[in-house]
FIKE-790974 format. One record per residue (C-alpha): residue in three letters; x, y, z. Coordinates in steps of 0.5 Angstrom, whole numbers, padded with zeros to 4 digits, always signed. Layout:
BEGIN
ALAXYZ
...
END
This chain:
BEGIN
MET-0175+0169-0023
GLU-0173+0173-0030
LYS-0177+0172-0035
GLN-0174+0168-0040
TYR-0175+0169-0047
GLU-0175+0166-0054
THR-0174+0171-0060
VAL-0178+0168-0066
ILE-0176+0170-0073
GLY-0179+0169-0081
LEU-0176+0173-0087
GLU-0177+0175-0094
VAL-0171+0175-0098
HIS-0173+0178-0105
VAL-0167+0176-0111
GLU-0166+0179-0117
LEU-0165+0175-0123
ALA-0159+0174-0127
THR-0164+0174-0133
LYS-0161+0179-0139
THR-0168+0182-0140
LYS-0173+0183-0136
ILE-0178+0180-0134
PHE-0185+0183-0137
CYS-0181+0186-0143
GLY-0174+0186-0147
CYS-0171+0192-0143
SER-0164+0190-0141
THR-0162+0189-0133
ALA-0156+0192-0132
PHE-0154+0195-0127
GLY-0151+0202-0127
GLY-0154+0206-0133
ALA-0157+0213-0134
PRO-0164+0214-0131
ASN-0169+0212-0135
THR-0164+0209-0141
HIS-0168+0201-0140
THR-0175+0202-0141
CYS-0180+0201-0144
PRO-0189+0204-0145
VAL-0187+0196-0143
CYS-0183+0197-0136
THR-0186+0204-0135
GLY-0193+0201-0135
MET-0195+0205-0141
PRO-0203+0205-0142
GLY-0204+0198-0148
SER-0198+0196-0148
LEU-0197+0188-0147
PRO-0193+0185-0141
VAL-0190+0178-0144
LEU-0187+0173-0139
ASN-0179+0172-0140
LYS-0179+0164-0140
GLN-0171+0165-0138
VAL-0176+0168-0130
LEU-0178+0161-0130
GLU-0174+0156-0131
TYR-0169+0161-0125
ALA-0175+0160-0120
VAL-0176+0153-0122
ALA-0169+0152-0121
VAL-0168+0156-0114
GLY-0174+0153-0112
LEU-0172+0146-0114
ALA-0165+0147-0110
THR-0169+0148-0104
ASN-0172+0141-0104
CYS-0180+0146-0106
ASP-0186+0143-0109
ILE-0187+0146-0116
THR-0194+0149-0118
LYS-0195+0145-0125
TYR-0201+0150-0125
CYS-0199+0158-0124
LYS-0201+0165-0125
PHE-0199+0172-0125
ASP-0203+0178-0120
ARG-0203+0185-0120
LYS-0203+0187-0114
ASN-0205+0195-0113
TYR-0203+0201-0110
PHE-0201+0208-0112
TYR-0193+0209-0110
PRO-0190+0213-0114
ASP-0184+0209-0117
ASN-0189+0204-0119
PRO-0192+0204-0125
GLN-0197+0201-0126
ASN-0200+0203-0121
TYR-0200+0195-0118
GLN-0195+0190-0117
ILE-0196+0183-0121
SER-0194+0179-0118
GLN-0196+0172-0115
LEU-0201+0171-0109
TYR-0205+0166-0110
LEU-0202+0160-0114
PRO-0194+0161-0112
VAL-0189+0158-0117
CYS-0185+0154-0112
ARG-0189+0152-0104
ASN-0186+0148-0099
GLY-0179+0147-0099
LYS-0174+0147-0094
VAL-0167+0148-0093
GLU-0161+0146-0089
ILE-0157+0149-0083
GLU-0151+0149-0078
THR-0153+0152-0072
GLU-0149+0151-0065
ALA-0154+0146-0064
GLY-0154+0141-0070
LYS-0156+0140-0076
LYS-0163+0144-0077
PHE-0169+0145-0083
ILE-0171+0151-0083
GLY-0179+0151-0087
ILE-0179+0155-0094
HIS-0187+0157-0095
GLU-0187+0159-0102
ILE-0183+0163-0107
HIS-0186+0167-0113
MET-0184+0171-0119
GLU-0185+0179-0119
GLU-0183+0185-0122
ASP-0179+0190-0119
ALA-0181+0197-0118
GLY-0177+0203-0119
LYS-0173+0207-0117
LEU-0174+0214-0112
VAL-0168+0218-0111
HIS-0170+0224-0106
ASP-0166+0231-0108
GLU-0165+0234-0101
TRP-0161+0240-0105
GLU-0168+0241-0110
ASP-0172+0239-0105
CYS-0175+0235-0109
SER-0176+0226-0110
LEU-0174+0224-0117
VAL-0176+0217-0120
ASP-0171+0212-0125
PHE-0174+0206-0129
ASN-0168+0202-0130
ARG-0170+0198-0123
SER-0178+0197-0126
GLY-0180+0190-0129
VAL-0173+0187-0126
PRO-0175+0179-0125
LEU-0174+0179-0118
ILE-0177+0172-0114
GLU-0179+0172-0106
ILE-0176+0166-0102
VAL-0182+0166-0096
SER-0178+0164-0091
GLU-0182+0160-0084
PRO-0182+0163-0076
ASP-0176+0158-0075
MET-0171+0162-0075
ARG-0170+0164-0066
SER-0163+0168-0067
ALA-0158+0174-0072
LYS-0153+0167-0073
GLU-0159+0163-0076
VAL-0162+0167-0081
ILE-0155+0168-0083
ALA-0154+0161-0084
TYR-0161+0161-0088
LEU-0157+0167-0092
GLU-0152+0165-0094
LYS-0155+0157-0096
LEU-0159+0160-0100
ARG-0154+0166-0102
MET-0150+0160-0104
THR-0154+0155-0107
ILE-0158+0162-0111
GLN-0151+0162-0115
TYR-0148+0156-0116
LEU-0155+0156-0119
GLY-0154+0162-0124
ALA-0160+0166-0121
SER-0157+0171-0119
ASP-0151+0174-0116
CYS-0154+0176-0110
LYS-0149+0182-0109
MET-0154+0186-0102
GLN-0149+0191-0103
GLU-0152+0193-0111
GLY-0159+0190-0108
SER-0159+0184-0112
MET-0160+0181-0106
ARG-0164+0184-0101
ALA-0168+0181-0093
ASP-0173+0183-0090
VAL-0174+0181-0082
ASN-0181+0180-0079
LEU-0179+0179-0071
SER-0184+0178-0066
VAL-0182+0174-0058
ARG-0185+0171-0054
GLU-0184+0168-0047
VAL-0180+0161-0046
GLY-0185+0155-0048
ALA-0191+0160-0049
LYS-0195+0157-0055
GLU-0198+0163-0058
PHE-0193+0167-0062
GLY-0192+0175-0061
THR-0193+0182-0065
ARG-0189+0181-0069
THR-0186+0187-0072
GLU-0182+0188-0080
MET-0176+0192-0081
LYS-0174+0193-0087
ASN-0167+0198-0091
LEU-0163+0192-0089
ASN-0157+0191-0093
SER-0151+0187-0090
PHE-0151+0181-0085
LYS-0147+0185-0081
ALA-0154+0190-0081
ILE-0158+0184-0080
ALA-0154+0182-0075
ARG-0154+0189-0072
ALA-0163+0190-0073
ILE-0164+0183-0070
GLU-0161+0184-0064
GLY-0164+0190-0063
GLU-0170+0189-0064
ARG-0170+0183-0060
GLU-0167+0188-0055
ARG-0173+0193-0056
GLN-0179+0188-0055
ILE-0177+0186-0049
ASP-0176+0193-0047
LEU-0183+0194-0048
LEU-0186+0188-0045
GLU-0182+0188-0039
SER-0184+0196-0037
GLY-0192+0193-0039
GLU-0193+0195-0045
LYS-0196+0193-0052
VAL-0191+0191-0059
ILE-0195+0194-0063
GLN-0195+0191-0070
GLU-0191+0196-0076
THR-0186+0196-0083
ARG-0180+0200-0078
ARG-0174+0201-0081
TRP-0166+0200-0079
ASP-0163+0206-0079
ASP-0155+0202-0079
ASN-0151+0209-0077
LYS-0155+0210-0070
GLY-0156+0203-0070
GLU-0164+0203-0067
SER-0171+0202-0072
TYR-0176+0207-0073
ALA-0183+0206-0076
MET-0185+0207-0082
ARG-0191+0206-0082
SER-0197+0202-0079
LYS-0199+0195-0081
GLU-0207+0196-0076
ASP-0210+0194-0083
ALA-0207+0191-0087
GLN-0207+0194-0093
ASP-0213+0191-0098
TYR-0209+0190-0105
ARG-0214+0188-0109
TYR-0210+0182-0112
PHE-0213+0180-0117
PRO-0211+0175-0123
ASP-0207+0179-0128
PRO-0212+0179-0134
ASP-0206+0180-0139
LEU-0202+0175-0139
VAL-0203+0168-0139
PRO-0203+0161-0135
ILE-0197+0157-0134
VAL-0198+0151-0134
LEU-0191+0146-0132
SER-0191+0139-0136
ASP-0186+0134-0134
GLU-0182+0135-0138
PHE-0180+0143-0137
LEU-0178+0140-0129
ASP-0175+0134-0133
GLU-0170+0138-0136
ILE-0169+0142-0131
ARG-0167+0138-0125
ALA-0162+0135-0130
LYS-0159+0142-0131
GLN-0158+0142-0123
PRO-0151+0144-0122
GLU-0146+0141-0118
PHE-0148+0145-0111
ARG-0142+0144-0105
GLU-0144+0138-0101
GLU-0144+0133-0108
LYS-0136+0138-0109
MET-0134+0138-0102
VAL-0133+0130-0102
ARG-0131+0131-0109
TYR-0125+0135-0107
LYS-0123+0130-0102
GLU-0123+0124-0106
GLU-0120+0128-0113
PHE-0115+0133-0110
ASP-0111+0131-0103
ILE-0112+0138-0101
PRO-0114+0139-0093
ASP-0121+0140-0091
TYR-0120+0147-0089
ASP-0119+0149-0095
ILE-0124+0146-0099
GLU-0129+0149-0094
ILE-0128+0156-0096
ILE-0126+0155-0103
THR-0134+0152-0106
GLY-0136+0157-0099
THR-0137+0161-0106
LYS-0139+0158-0113
HIS-0133+0164-0116
MET-0128+0160-0112
THR-0130+0155-0114
ASP-0130+0156-0122
ILE-0122+0160-0122
PHE-0120+0153-0118
GLU-0123+0148-0122
ALA-0121+0152-0128
ALA-0115+0153-0126
VAL-0113+0145-0124
ALA-0115+0144-0131
LEU-0111+0149-0134
GLY-0105+0143-0131
ALA-0104+0147-0124
GLN-0103+0142-0118
PRO-0109+0143-0114
LYS-0105+0145-0108
LYS-0100+0150-0111
VAL-0108+0153-0114
SER-0110+0152-0107
ASN-0104+0154-0103
TRP-0105+0161-0108
LEU-0113+0162-0107
MET-0112+0160-0098
GLY-0107+0165-0099
GLU-0105+0171-0102
THR-0113+0172-0105
LEU-0115+0171-0098
ARG-0110+0176-0096
LEU-0112+0181-0100
LEU-0119+0180-0101
LYS-0118+0182-0094
GLU-0114+0189-0095
ASN-0119+0191-0099
ASP-0125+0190-0096
MET-0127+0185-0102
GLU-0132+0179-0103
PRO-0129+0172-0105
GLU-0134+0175-0112
ASP-0130+0181-0114
ILE-0124+0178-0116
ARG-0122+0179-0123
PHE-0116+0176-0124
SER-0117+0171-0129
PRO-0116+0161-0128
GLU-0111+0162-0134
ASN-0106+0168-0131
LEU-0106+0164-0124
ALA-0104+0157-0127
LYS-0100+0162-0132
LEU-0096+0164-0126
ILE-0095+0158-0121
ALA-0092+0155-0128
LEU-0087+0160-0128
THR-0085+0159-0121
ASP-0086+0150-0122
SER-0080+0152-0127
LYS-0076+0157-0122
SER-0076+0162-0128
ILE-0078+0167-0122
ASN-0078+0165-0115
GLY-0083+0166-0109
SER-0083+0174-0108
VAL-0082+0176-0114
ALA-0089+0171-0115
LYS-0093+0174-0110
GLU-0091+0182-0113
VAL-0093+0178-0119
PHE-0099+0177-0117
GLU-0101+0183-0113
GLU-0102+0186-0120
MET-0106+0180-0122
PHE-0110+0182-0116
LYS-0111+0190-0119
ASN-0111+0189-0125
ASP-0112+0182-0128
VAL-0105+0182-0132
ASP-0101+0176-0137
PRO-0096+0174-0131
GLU-0092+0172-0137
LYS-0091+0179-0140
TYR-0091+0181-0134
VAL-0085+0178-0132
GLU-0082+0180-0138
GLU-0083+0187-0138
LYS-0081+0188-0132
GLY-0074+0183-0132
LEU-0077+0179-0126
LYS-0075+0172-0130
THR-0069+0170-0124
VAL-0061+0169-0126
ASN-0060+0162-0126
ASP-0052+0163-0129
GLU-0048+0160-0125
GLY-0043+0164-0126
ALA-0045+0171-0125
LEU-0049+0169-0119
ARG-0041+0165-0116
ARG-0040+0173-0117
THR-0044+0176-0113
VAL-0043+0172-0108
GLU-0035+0172-0109
ASP-0037+0181-0108
VAL-0041+0180-0102
ILE-0035+0174-0098
ALA-0031+0180-0100
ASN-0035+0186-0096
ASN-0038+0184-0090
PRO-0032+0180-0087
GLN-0035+0181-0080
SER-0041+0176-0083
VAL-0036+0171-0085
GLU-0032+0170-0079
ASP-0038+0169-0075
TYR-0040+0163-0080
ARG-0034+0161-0079
ASN-0035+0161-0072
GLY-0041+0157-0072
LYS-0047+0163-0072
GLU-0052+0160-0076
LYS-0056+0166-0077
ALA-0050+0169-0081
ILE-0052+0166-0088
GLY-0059+0168-0088
PHE-0056+0175-0088
LEU-0051+0174-0092
VAL-0056+0171-0098
GLY-0059+0178-0097
GLN-0055+0181-0098
THR-0054+0177-0106
MET-0061+0177-0106
LYS-0062+0185-0106
ALA-0055+0185-0110
MET-0058+0181-0115
LYS-0065+0187-0114
GLY-0068+0180-0112
LYS-0068+0177-0118
ALA-0063+0170-0115
ASP-0066+0163-0113
PRO-0065+0162-0105
GLY-0063+0156-0105
MET-0058+0156-0111
VAL-0054+0162-0106
ASN-0055+0159-0101
ARG-0052+0153-0105
ILE-0045+0157-0108
LEU-0045+0161-0101
LYS-0044+0156-0096
GLU-0039+0151-0102
LEU-0034+0158-0102
LEU-0034+0159-0095
END
């Protein structure tokens, strides 16, 4: 009988926080920027420079901890993790080992078998390292310290996941929670959310965990899913052929669809952790925690309930719109400006999703403002423009966030509501298409569609199709 294997997965997720400045200094955290321009003596590790904690980092870390049902450590401190690497300017990283800010949390995910809780072992605050750029031409490595000192939280899960699907569900839940909090944009492509996957396999029913490997370099949900499948297969093949899985760090190559060993973890590295002597311990008061609790936003589950009661839009629409914070912001703001909820939702669910898909964009990348969406809906409600013109204007708005009122004015796209002019055009169309007129009179209903089309063409698409239909029927 063939052996059945179970995959055991735990994740370490690093999230760059959305602060304007770094964790221990006043340098900018903006993504991009010429190399080594967002730097100072503190984040480049100059001797004698002193770090000072950015309070906003602490607030975000606690907010994420509360949202993921963690116990908050009221007395916590920073530790030095010592290791030498060229992108690590002080030769140590300031992190939290002994007293991380959050512990023992859990998040709920939906799986095929129903709801499941994934445990969170801890969340700690730390600083990011710089970035090494390997120059093939010059055969050298360059270092950019702009990212050095950017605040991170590391969310360490329990080994509670059993499949790639559960991992993605967990990551999506984390990403959504953190985006709703405004604590990070969680853009994997910009590295503001990164996941390392710890994976082992064991025979179904076994009590002991197998030997785990850690996979790095995963920068999209698709890559994570592929890496998990690939590593699971690799470990099962090893066990089936009587070999051992070696505990090591592996790097996933998404183009080749395989991983390769980076470094062995035979003897755990000695990082010589000790409390950072430059940073005072953090003591959190009940008032501080209450303040953060009071600031927690309305999360997705609460929004879904409210949207159903308040806006009377379909469940499917609610599910998609509340799936990303940016979509809910646009939806709620456009409705607040007086647009009908169902109409706002139609634009988001129809044209917006279509254009996002065509341009391979995420909902976070939507550029148009709720004000302009509300204006566009007002233009169609007042019949100033018809449906096909509205779509054309929307495409322009999606690309460049143009003001629809000005755009319609400049391009002369307003619907012609002058019945006299329209009547004259319809008369011409009837005169020029005797065959279609005869077909219609002989009971071919479809023929009128052709005549409507010809009229719209003559009016350059700027007529109200309903009015054209009515005049045609009347004249025929």
